[in-house]
N, C-alpha and C positions, 0 to 999 in steps of 0.2 A: 503494499500499500503506499504510494506516493503522495504527500500532503503538499499541496500548494500553500504552503506556511502562512504567508503573510495575507493571501485571499483568506484564509479561513479565521485569522486572528482579527482582521477588520470586521469580517461577518459577525464575529464573537462581540466585537466591540459594540457595535451598532444594535445588536439583537437583545445584549443583556444590559439592564439599565446601568448608567455609571454611578448610581449610588452604591453600589456593590462595592465594597471598600475593605482594606485591611485594617487592622487593628489601630495603625498609625495614621488611618486617614488615605492611604494611598488608593487609588482606584483598581480593582483587581478585576473587572467584569470581564475585560478581553481573556485574561489568563482563565477564570473560571469557565468562561464559554468554551474556551479551547479544549479545554479537559473534558468538559460534557460531549464535546463532539468526538473526541478521541474514544471516549467511554462508548458512545452510541455507534460510532463506524466500527470499533473493535468486536463488539457484540453483535452485530448486524451482519459483517461481512466477513469476520474470522480470519483475519490476516495471519500469515507466519512471520510476516517481516514488515517494519513500518520505517519510513524515511522522514524526516521533516527537511524538505527542500526549500532552500532559502535564497532570496534576492541579494547576492553579494554586491550586485550592481543593478537597482531596479530601473536605470534607465542609459543602458549602455551607449558610450559616445559615438561607437561604430552606427549603430542603429539610427541615432539622431543624425550622424552624418547623411545618410541616406534619404531619412526624411525629416526636416528640422521640427516639424510640429508634432513628432513622437512623444507622448506623455506630456507636452508643453504644460498642460494645464494643472496638473500633478506638482509642478514644481513650487516650493515655498519662496515665500517672498523674501526670506533671509539672505543676505549674501553668500554667494558661493565661495566654497573654500578649494585649495590645491587638493585637498584630501577627497571632497566631494563637490564637484564642480557644479553640480545640480541636487539640491538638497531635496528630497519629497516631503510635500505637504503632509505631515501626520497631525490628526488632533493630539491637542497638548494632554488631555488625560490619557491618551493610549501611548504615547513617547516612553513614560517610565515604566510601561508594563512590558515591553519589549524584551529587556533584559532579564525579567523574570520569568518570562515566557522561555527563553532560552535555558536558562537554569533549571526550571521545571522539566524542559524534555529531556535535557542532559541527565538529571536523576531518575527518569522513567526508563533511561537505557534507548531513548529514541535518538539515532545520530542526526545532527544537523550537517547538511551538506549542501555547500555553494559552490561557486567558481568565480574567479575574478573576471570582470569585464562581462558578466552574463547574469541573466535572471534566473529565477528559478525554473521558468518553462523552460529553459535549456537544460539544466539539471535533470527534470522530469524526462525531457526528449532523449536525452542521452542513456539515463536508465532504464525507460521503458523499451527503447529500440534495442538494449543489448541484454534485457532480463533473461534468464533460463527458467524463469518461473512465469505463472500468470500474474497480471499486474492490475492494480485498480489504482486509477488516478483519480484523486479526490481534490476538486477546483470549483470555482465560480466563474472562471476564464474561459469563454467560448474557443479562444486560440487552439487551446489544448485538445479540441474535437480532431484534429488533425492525427492524433496519435492512436485513434480509436483501431484496432486491428485484431480481427477474429481471428486470423491466422495464427497470430502471436498471443493470442488470448490478452489482449490489452483492452479494457473498458475505461471509459470515464465516469465517476460517480459525481453528477453534476449537481451543485449546491446553489444555483441560480434561484431556485424557487423557495429556498429556504431548507432547513434541516429536516422538516417535519413532511417535505416533499420532494426527497431526493429522487433524480433520474439516473438510471443506469443504462449507460449509452453503449450500444454495440452497433456493427456496421448496419443492419438493418433498421436500428431504432433511430440512428443518426440520419440516415437517409429520410426515413420517415418523418422526422422533425425538420429537416431542412431542404430536403430536394436534392441534395448532393452527397457524393460518397466519401468517406474519410480521406480518401486520397486527393479528392478536389477540394477540401475543404480550406485549404490555406489560399487557392486561388479564388475560391467564393469569398473569403474575408477581404482578400486584396479588392477585389471588385466590389463591394458592398460597402467596406470602410468600417470603421469603429470609432465613433466620437470619443469612447471611453479611453482610448489609447492613443487619440490625436491622430488617428490614420482616415485621410480624406476620402478615400473611395475614388470610384468612377462618377464624376458628378452625373446624376439624372439615373442612375443604375442602384437600383434596389436589391433585395434578396430575390424577389420573384424572377427580374430579369437575369440576374446573376446565374440563378439556377437555370435557368432556359438556356442561356448561352453556353452554360458548361454542359448541359445536356446534349447541346447541339454540336459543340466542337471539342469536347473532352477536356481540355484544360486551357490555362491562360495563353501559351504559346500559339494553340489551335486558333483561340478566338482572335487574335492579334493578326495573325496571318490571313484570316478570313476577313477581318476587316481591312486588310490593306489590300485585298485583291476585288476589283470591282466586279468580277465575275462571279462572286458568291452570293447566295441569297442571304442576305442579311438586311433588315430595317435601315433604311437612309439615317434615321434619327440615332439608332444606335450605333452603328456604324461611326458617324461623326463623333459620338460621344466617346468610343474606344480611342480612335483615332487621336483626338484633342488630349487624352491622357495618356500618349504614347510614353512621355518622360516618367510620369509616375509608376507605369506599369512596369518599366524597366528595373527601378531599383526596391518597389514596396515587396516583391516575394522574399527578398533575403531579409527584409524587417520581421515578416509575418511568420516564416518560416521558423519553427524551433530548430535548434542546434542540436544535432544527435550524437556528436562525436566528441564530446568534452573530455580531457584527460583529468577525471575526478579521484579524490583521494580512496584509499582502502577504507572499509569500515565494515562492521558487523551489526546488521539491521535485525538479527533474529531476535523475538519476542522471548524474553527468558527471565525467570524469577529474581528478583532483586537482590542485592547482595546485602549484607548488613550494613556497610557503608552507604549503600544507596538507599535503604531504608531509613536510617538516621538523617541523611539529607532530606528525603521527602518529608519526614516528620518535622523537620526544622523549617522547611518552606512551608509546609500547611499551616503550623503555628503563627509563623512570622507574618503571613500575608493573607492568614483568615480564608485557606481554599476549603477548608471543611469537606463537607459532601461531594462537592466537584472532584477533588483530589481522590476521596476514597472512591468514587465511581471508577475514576480512570484506573486506579491502582488496581481493583478488582477485577476490571474487565481485562487488564493486561494479564494478571496474575492468572487468571481462569485460561487463558490461551496459553501462557508458558507452561502451566499444568499440564495440557494436552499435547 
């Protein structure tokens, strides 16, 4: 099970009231919400391994160089630094919880894996593409739909409608949902665009038109080739929109496609019973931050899996 960690703790932050606080008044709603998610996911899907995939670089410069608007709206107003030229805008009440989340994940034995100059999506893409066991990707990010692959037993557990309405996406269910295959999804996203990522898309081409174009021409290269050939049967309006977006369509695929070949550090993600040292740390964290029943549920769910 590969967790799109930031996507999940942001969802937890907005889903649990920020009045949930530790003994010293520090907000812990995102921490507790994430623990509850881990408990729920572990119980429902029964993974044998869990990895917390991390955004070591939430807005890689190489993606910005290709599309300058990439995630621009998420950039904080604070001045950039040499260490972080574009600081992500994170709610004031969430920022202090991120180090706690990392400490809790570590104490639970869940490895945190990131890669320099890359997003969690790229870590997920690499791990899912090279896994020797079945993979469930837990995310609210539609871009990761491109990784669904029945032949490699890779599914997406989509949280976009909330934890109470999880969607398990396979080849067939993704096509039923979007009108395109997983292999076509990245091209579909390029054409459609995504305001949440600052991806403009092709002006005037929405999801329905994008799906029709891909059904007709197979992939983005096929669509561009067809638009460039006046002999092909393509509506004049759509043709003009594709041709007008040629520069964008040249660079956007590299931004949207997740990286699948990162050199990641070795790690052991097997769910195992906690060591005495880990138990001591978990007890300390639970008491220090008032994690209460959320910590108990996560520990029990993971403990049940470890025992089996």
